[in-house]
Structures are given as structure tokens and as C-alpha cells.
RODO-2510 file (C-alpha; in nm, 4 decimals, decimal comma):
residues 317
     n   res          X          Y          Z
     1     m     0,0055     0,0006     0,0003
     2     d     0,1860     0,2875    -0,1288
     3     q    -0,0695     0,5551    -0,0182
     4     p    -0,3114     0,5777     0,2555
     5     r    -0,6659     0,5716     0,0586
     6     h    -0,8535     0,7729     0,3418
     7     v    -0,8303     1,0706     0,5718
     8     p    -0,8876     0,9870     0,9452
     9     v    -1,1851     1,1915     1,0559
    10     l    -1,1201     1,4682     1,3251
    11     l    -0,7637     1,3418     1,3722
    12     d    -0,6394     1,6482     1,5330
    13     r    -0,8864     1,6517     1,7816
    14     v    -0,8846     1,2892     1,8437
    15     l    -0,4848     1,3410     1,9277
    16     e    -0,5686     1,6390     2,1553
    17     l    -0,8115     1,4508     2,3739
    18     f    -0,5852     1,1587     2,4311
    19     a    -0,2380     1,3428     2,4773
    20     p    -0,3063     1,4147     2,8615
    21     a    -0,3571     1,0290     2,9256
    22     l    -0,0604     0,9283     2,7117
    23     e     0,2024     1,2127     2,7131
    24     g     0,5433     1,1014     2,8555
    25     r     0,4797     0,7390     2,9865
    26     p     0,4394     0,3959     2,8707
    27     a     0,0519     0,3514     2,7728
    28     v    -0,1779     0,1606     2,6095
    29     v    -0,4741     0,2509     2,3776
    30     v    -0,7152    -0,0053     2,1790
    31     d    -0,8303     0,1268     1,8721
    32     t    -1,1653    -0,0582     1,8299
    33     t    -1,2410    -0,0030     1,4802
    34     l    -0,8792    -0,0133     1,3089
    35     g    -1,0003     0,0202     0,9442
    36     m    -0,6890     0,1336     0,7755
    37     g    -0,5189     0,2433     1,0597
    38     g    -0,4993     0,6094     1,0280
    39     h    -0,5882     0,7185     1,3662
    40     s    -0,3528     0,4330     1,5198
    41     d    -0,0627     0,5643     1,3076
    42     a    -0,0723     0,9030     1,4330
    43     l    -0,1154     0,7932     1,7867
    44     l     0,1921     0,5870     1,7722
    45     s     0,3886     0,8571     1,6104
    46     a     0,2845     1,1402     1,8382
    47     h     0,3589     0,9038     2,1588
    48     p     0,6917     0,6835     2,1458
    49     e     0,6107     0,4831     2,4346
    50     l     0,2652     0,3869     2,3334
    51     t     0,1226     0,0397     2,2807
    52     l    -0,1647     0,0191     2,0552
    53     i    -0,4124    -0,2798     2,0494
    54     g    -0,5974    -0,2760     1,7119
    55     l    -0,9233    -0,4585     1,6328
    56     d    -1,1281    -0,4810     1,3502
    57     r    -1,3881    -0,7780     1,2288
    58     d    -1,2602    -0,7433     0,8890
    59     p    -0,9652    -0,9596     0,8027
    60     q    -0,8424    -0,7472     0,4905
    61     a    -0,8330    -0,4272     0,7030
    62     i    -0,6268    -0,6257     0,9812
    63     e    -0,3946    -0,6940     0,6959
    64     m    -0,3609    -0,3802     0,5272
    65     a    -0,3277    -0,1786     0,8438
    66     g    -0,0866    -0,4033     0,9682
    67     k     0,1437    -0,3232     0,6501
    68     r     0,0930     0,0417     0,7386
    69     l     0,1525     0,0036     1,0897
    70     a     0,4505    -0,2393     1,0679
    71     r     0,7167     0,0410     1,1037
    72     h     0,6060     0,0795     1,4753
    73     g     0,7430    -0,2866     1,5294
    74     d     0,6200    -0,4825     1,8621
    75     r     0,4668    -0,1672     1,9879
    76     v     0,1276    -0,2612     1,7650
    77     h    -0,0837    -0,5888     1,8441
    78     l    -0,3532    -0,6606     1,6146
    79     v    -0,6374    -0,8944     1,6427
    80     n    -0,9318    -0,9971     1,4181
    81     v    -1,2383    -0,9669     1,6316
    82     t    -1,5485    -0,7547     1,6750
    83     y    -1,5173    -0,4924     1,9092
    84     d    -1,7834    -0,6299     2,1968
    85     h    -1,4858    -0,8436     2,2516
    86     i    -1,2644    -0,5636     2,3868
    87     d    -1,2282    -0,6946     2,7502
    88     e    -1,1422    -1,0330     2,6031
    89     a    -0,8669    -0,8901     2,3653
    90     v    -0,7246    -0,6803     2,6227
    91     a    -0,6813    -0,9589     2,8890
    92     d    -0,5348    -1,2054     2,6050
    93     l    -0,2531    -0,9454     2,5809
    94     g    -0,1802    -0,9437     2,9195
    95     h    -0,3469    -0,6188     3,0174
    96     s    -0,5750    -0,5579     3,3430
    97     h    -0,6556    -0,2011     3,2023
    98     v    -0,5831     0,0576     2,9238
    99     d    -0,5376     0,4330     2,8909
   100     g    -0,7057     0,4707     2,6101
   101     v    -1,0025     0,3529     2,4000
   102     l    -1,1021     0,4879     2,0366
   103     m    -1,4330     0,3915     1,8888
   104     d    -1,4446     0,5266     1,4957
   105     l    -1,8217     0,3731     1,4357
   106     g    -1,9695     0,2739     1,0782
   107     v    -1,8102     0,1642     0,7608
   108     s    -1,4628     0,1994     0,6896
   109     s    -1,3335     0,3478     0,3979
   110     l    -1,1811     0,0479     0,3130
   111     q    -1,4870    -0,0905     0,2859
   112     l    -1,6917     0,1964     0,1162
   113     d    -1,3803     0,1944    -0,1548
   114     e    -1,4297    -0,1485    -0,2407
   115     e    -1,7116    -0,1325    -0,4863
   116     e    -1,7593    -0,5070    -0,4893
   117     r    -1,8769    -0,4959    -0,1129
   118     g    -2,1868    -0,3120    -0,2025
   119     f    -2,1710    -0,0367     0,0565
   120     a    -2,1858     0,2501    -0,1648
   121     y    -2,5269     0,3237    -0,3469
   122     s    -2,3404     0,5672    -0,6200
   123     k    -2,2036     0,2425    -0,7812
   124     d    -2,3906    -0,0969    -0,8904
   125     a    -2,2242    -0,3783    -0,7439
   126     p    -2,3563    -0,6882    -0,5630
   127     l    -2,5624    -0,6228    -0,2494
   128     d    -2,3242    -0,7812     0,0021
   129     m    -2,2498    -0,5227     0,2812
   130     r    -2,0778    -0,7530     0,5375
   131     m    -1,7952    -0,6113     0,7108
   132     s    -1,6444    -0,9470     0,7438
   133     k    -1,6424    -1,0887     0,4232
   134     g    -1,7735    -1,4439     0,3530
   135     t    -1,9654    -1,4452     0,6911
   136     g    -2,3002    -1,4296     0,7783
   137     m    -2,6095    -1,3121     0,5661
   138     t    -2,5884    -1,0452     0,3048
   139     a    -2,7930    -0,7436     0,2216
   140     a    -2,9632    -0,9427    -0,0949
   141     d    -3,0551    -1,2271     0,1691
   142     v    -3,2393    -0,9478     0,3640
   143     l    -3,4105    -0,8128     0,0584
   144     n    -3,5114    -1,1465    -0,0662
   145     t    -3,6234    -1,3160     0,2056
   146     y    -3,7346    -1,0899     0,5036
   147     a    -4,1282    -1,0689     0,5691
   148     h    -4,2911    -0,7230     0,4800
   149     g    -4,3065    -0,6425     0,8897
   150     d    -3,9398    -0,7445     0,9465
   151     l    -3,8390    -0,5413     0,6338
   152     a    -4,0338    -0,2143     0,7292
   153     r    -3,9229    -0,2488     1,0745
   154     i    -3,5268    -0,2352     1,0164
   155     l    -3,5888     0,0395     0,7386
   156     s    -3,8157     0,2449     1,0044
   157     t    -3,5554     0,1795     1,2904
   158     y    -3,2204     0,1364     1,1807
   159     g    -3,2671     0,4005     0,8669
   160     e    -3,5336     0,6161     1,0205
   161     e    -3,6917     0,5837     0,7013
   162     r    -4,0362     0,7698     0,6742
   163     f    -4,1577     0,5540     0,3671
   164     a    -4,0492     0,1989     0,5210
   165     g    -4,3977     0,0732     0,4671
   166     k    -4,4148     0,1698     0,1031
   167     i    -4,0263     0,0486     0,0328
   168     a    -4,1072    -0,3002     0,2015
   169     s    -4,4087    -0,3216    -0,0251
   170     a    -4,2275    -0,2202    -0,2994
   171     v    -3,9314    -0,4516    -0,2524
   172     l    -4,1890    -0,7804    -0,2133
   173     k    -4,3557    -0,7073    -0,5482
   174     e    -4,0262    -0,6920    -0,7086
   175     r    -3,8551    -0,9702    -0,5812
   176     e    -4,1564    -1,1724    -0,7035
   177     k    -4,0079    -1,0981    -1,0275
   178     a    -3,6594    -1,2048    -0,9401
   179     p    -3,4420    -1,2092    -0,6714
   180     f    -3,2290    -0,8767    -0,5650
   181     t    -2,8598    -0,8952    -0,6413
   182     n    -2,7051    -0,5877    -0,7062
   183     s    -2,7438    -0,2478    -0,5767
   184     g    -2,8457    -0,0326    -0,8854
   185     r    -3,1765    -0,2259    -0,9229
   186     l    -3,2484    -0,1489    -0,5333
   187     v    -3,1457     0,2348    -0,6030
   188     e    -3,3961     0,2433    -0,9110
   189     l    -3,6752     0,1025    -0,6923
   190     l    -3,6074     0,3525    -0,4300
   191     y    -3,5944     0,6628    -0,6895
   192     n    -3,9430     0,5387    -0,7800
   193     v    -4,0670     0,4945    -0,4047
   194     v    -3,9454     0,8015    -0,2437
   195     p    -4,1396     1,1143    -0,3321
   196     a    -3,9578     1,3645    -0,5079
   197     a    -4,0091     1,6350    -0,2208
   198     s    -3,8546     1,4261     0,0159
   199     r    -3,5466     1,3666    -0,2022
   200     r    -3,5197     1,7487    -0,2316
   201     t    -3,4786     1,7734     0,1451
   202     g    -3,3707     1,4386     0,2453
   203     g    -3,0665     1,3442     0,0416
   204     h    -3,0194     1,0733    -0,1572
   205     p    -3,3375     0,8414    -0,1550
   206     a    -3,1119     0,5315    -0,1069
   207     k    -2,9133     0,6357     0,1903
   208     r    -3,1377     0,5424     0,4844
   209     t    -3,2226     0,2208     0,3166
   210     f    -2,8601     0,1287     0,2736
   211     q    -2,7670     0,2336     0,6207
   212     a    -3,0592     0,0024     0,7847
   213     l    -2,9422    -0,2881     0,5721
   214     r    -2,5739    -0,2326     0,6672
   215     i    -2,6766    -0,2004     1,0202
   216     e    -2,8850    -0,5393     1,0012
   217     v    -2,6408    -0,7420     0,8256
   218     n    -2,3390    -0,6832     1,0360
   219     g    -2,5732    -0,6488     1,3907
   220     e    -2,4008    -0,3115     1,4498
   221     l    -2,6182    -0,1634     1,7311
   222     e    -2,6391    -0,4816     1,8978
   223     s    -2,2405    -0,4939     1,9020
   224     l    -2,2258    -0,1497     1,9951
   225     r    -2,4869    -0,2148     2,2957
   226     l    -2,2287    -0,4625     2,4265
   227     a    -1,8981    -0,2950     2,3755
   228     l    -1,9655     0,0306     2,5076
   229     p    -1,9710    -0,1096     2,8932
   230     a    -1,6903    -0,3652     2,7857
   231     a    -1,4859    -0,0666     2,6650
   232     l    -1,5708     0,1518     2,9743
   233     g    -1,4897    -0,1481     3,1717
   234     v    -1,1404    -0,1696     3,0774
   235     l    -1,0755     0,1881     3,0859
   236     g    -0,7963     0,2736     3,3812
   237     m    -0,8255     0,5656     3,5844
   238     g    -0,7206     0,8823     3,4191
   239     g    -0,8123     0,7006     3,1087
   240     r    -0,9943     0,8440     2,8227
   241     i    -1,2445     0,6939     2,5608
   242     v    -1,3009     0,8765     2,2088
   243     v    -1,6277     0,7867     2,0277
   244     e    -1,7081     0,9082     1,6601
   245     s    -2,0612     0,8489     1,5634
   246     y    -2,1747     0,9169     1,2061
   247     q    -2,5895     0,8250     1,2714
   248     s    -2,8097     0,9556     1,5381
   249     l    -2,8941     0,5910     1,6619
   250     e    -2,5259     0,5223     1,7538
   251     d    -2,4587     0,8962     1,8944
   252     r    -2,7739     0,8351     2,1034
   253     m    -2,6275     0,5159     2,2829
   254     v    -2,2765     0,6819     2,3299
   255     k    -2,4368     0,9786     2,4905
   256     h    -2,6733     0,7700     2,7268
   257     a    -2,3776     0,5663     2,8470
   258     f    -2,1547     0,8314     2,8865
   259     a    -2,4180     1,0542     3,0738
   260     e    -2,5298     0,7488     3,2969
   261     l    -2,1680     0,6966     3,4257
   262     a    -2,1273     1,0870     3,4787
   263     k    -2,3859     1,1014     3,7365
   264     s    -2,3369     1,1105     4,1091
   265     r    -2,5419     0,8268     4,2774
   266     t    -2,5464     1,0211     4,6292
   267     p    -2,9147     1,1040     4,7079
   268     p    -2,9931     1,4722     4,6642
   269     g    -2,9499     1,6701     4,9658
   270     l    -2,6624     1,5260     5,1322
   271     p    -2,3823     1,7474     5,2304
   272     v    -2,0739     1,4967     5,1003
   273     e    -2,0673     1,2358     4,8170
   274     l    -2,1235     0,8657     4,9814
   275     p    -1,8221     0,6735     4,9054
   276     g    -1,8504     0,4735     4,5787
   277     h    -2,1198     0,6820     4,4905
   278     g    -1,9483     0,9567     4,2861
   279     p    -1,9479     0,9857     3,9092
   280     e    -1,7463     0,7470     3,6974
   281     l    -1,6788     0,9559     3,3960
   282     r    -1,5917     1,3450     3,3469
   283     l    -1,7294     1,4115     3,0393
   284     l    -1,4579     1,5814     2,7869
   285     t    -1,7054     1,7274     2,5416
   286     k    -2,0072     1,9490     2,5528
   287     g    -2,2478     1,7665     2,3754
   288     a    -2,1363     1,6302     2,0425
   289     e    -1,8632     1,8016     1,8753
   290     l    -1,9004     1,8258     1,4732
   291     a    -1,6548     1,8785     1,2129
   292     s    -1,5462     2,2206     1,0919
   293     e    -1,6504     2,3224     0,7472
   294     q    -1,2978     2,3498     0,6426
   295     e    -1,2728     1,9621     0,7589
   296     i    -1,5724     1,8670     0,5658
   297     e    -1,4275     2,0412     0,2451
   298     d    -1,1162     1,8480     0,2884
   299     n    -1,2446     1,5174     0,3715
   300     p    -1,6453     1,4989     0,2794
   301     r    -1,6715     1,1698     0,4925
   302     a    -1,6610     1,3766     0,8044
   303     a    -1,9702     1,5516     0,7375
   304     p    -2,2054     1,3439     0,9507
   305     v    -1,9478     1,3024     1,2381
   306     r    -2,0607     1,3663     1,5990
   307     l    -1,7567     1,3126     1,8617
   308     r    -1,7934     1,2651     2,2418
   309     a    -1,5221     1,1881     2,4650
   310     a    -1,4859     1,1279     2,8808
   311     e    -1,2233     1,0655     3,1116
   312     r    -1,2317     0,7960     3,3783
   313     i    -1,2310     0,9618     3,7235
   314     g    -1,4166     0,7018     3,9251
   315     e    -1,3904     0,3409     4,0067
   316     p    -1,6333     0,1018     3,7875
   317     r    -1,9590     0,0387     3,9801
***
């Protein structure tokens, strides 16, 4: 790989948030969504005593990021696993806790750029969408086998699609003619079903459906539901977690997980904090931070990002 094929989103801000937990000492960071290794490479370069544990469910990402990070030698440990197994990966490498956790959620640049994987609706490609190639059902399987109610549910819940019922009806009618295999046919169907007025204000008519299919195929929200407490559980005192989300469902889960642990459990009115009842986390961002106009111009994939960060200040409950 001669040139990285992507630009890490909000890289300077990610480095800034992690710096107080990593500077000037041996430290361990887990990049739970390694992808092409851009964030990891920058963290390793900025902190010469840092050890990096990189996780990714995609074997191709592990292979390609491994080449990019090879210059950092034995400071890098890569594990082909989904991020809800972060606690196991950390323990297997002999660590009881870590100093940083990075979660850059959603589909990676590697997956978006590989046309044959079917993540991008701008190119006609097989309806695959699996983050780990060759494992589990494809997006075509979902479209060709799900009942109307199940298909409408995932489009509405995971894609926040207003026209989920109409789209599901159109898919069932169309698949009677022939099974869905490629994205072009689905995109054409969506152009026909989603009203023109909605297309003018809601972006590309395929965006929400493709998001919903991808989340369903990869079990993304369930994996995140399990990964957040696991990630927070391995974060040591003074350690920091940084999460970049790209759609509202993910960001909402992160927001609630952080907010719950940033609250005191001491009953209101008591003059002192009860031992073991103080907050576990200190929020490092005021709400969710967005990419600047300049960053979006330089890297359009940063447009939907929502960044949240927190620091461990109390023992886990």
C-alpha cells in the first residue's frame, strides 16, 4: 500500500483529547475499529512509548493496517475480532486496564471504496454489505427473504426511513419477478418509491435504506450495545475514551452510556459524596462535537460525524 486511501476523521481533535492520558509515559490504547489504521498510526507517531491494540472484524483491514503500522514494530498488536470482545482482547494480551479507547464507528473507508462489497449506493455492485467478508447473511438475503413487517421495521428503526412501509411493499413485489442481487436495481426502486419532495430535502433516497441494511447485516447496534460497557470496563483511572459516530442511533447510545456514568448516585441533599457513589466519568466534550466546514471540505466523509469523549475519574460500579 503506497498511499493511505483515506483521511482519518477529526484526527487533530482525537490526538488532542488523548494526549493528557498518554504523554511522556508507557501507555496502552485500544483502537476498536482499526480500519486503514490512520488514527492508530498518528497516535503511535505522537507517543513513542505507546502500545497499540488494534481490533477489526474485517480480515482485510487487519492485513492492510498491519502493513501501514509495521514500522512501529512490536508496539502494535492486531486482533481480528468485533469490538464487543474488547475486554477479552485486552486480557489475552496481558493487560488489566488501558489508558485509551478509540471507537470510530460505522463503515470504514476500506469498505466504502471496495465497490464489490456493496456499501456505496453510487455504484452498481453486489448487495453484500458484510464487514467481514464471507461470514453471515448479505443485504441481498435480507431483501429476498424478510417478511414485509420485518423489512419495514429495520428500515424504520435503523434507517429512520419515513417511507419504510412503502419501500418494503415495493421490494416484496419486485422480488417476485427476480431476486435482488445488485444495488443498482434497489436504487432505481427507491427513486421510484421515495417522493420527489423528500428527495429534495432528505438527501439521496437510498441513503437511509442502505444504512438500515448495513446495520442489520452486521448487527452493528447490538454489537455497540455490548461494546460500550466492555470498553468502559477496561478503561483505567485517568484513561480516556473517544467515540466518533456517524448516525443518530449510534450517537444516542454513546450519549446515554456516558451520561449515566457521569452522574453521582449520592442521594440529593446530602452534604458529602457517599463513598463509591460518585461519578465514574467526566465528560470532555460539551454535547457532540462536529467537523468544521474546512474539515468537511477536505474530507467529505467527516460531514455526519458526532464526537464524544470522557475520562475515567471513579472506580467502576
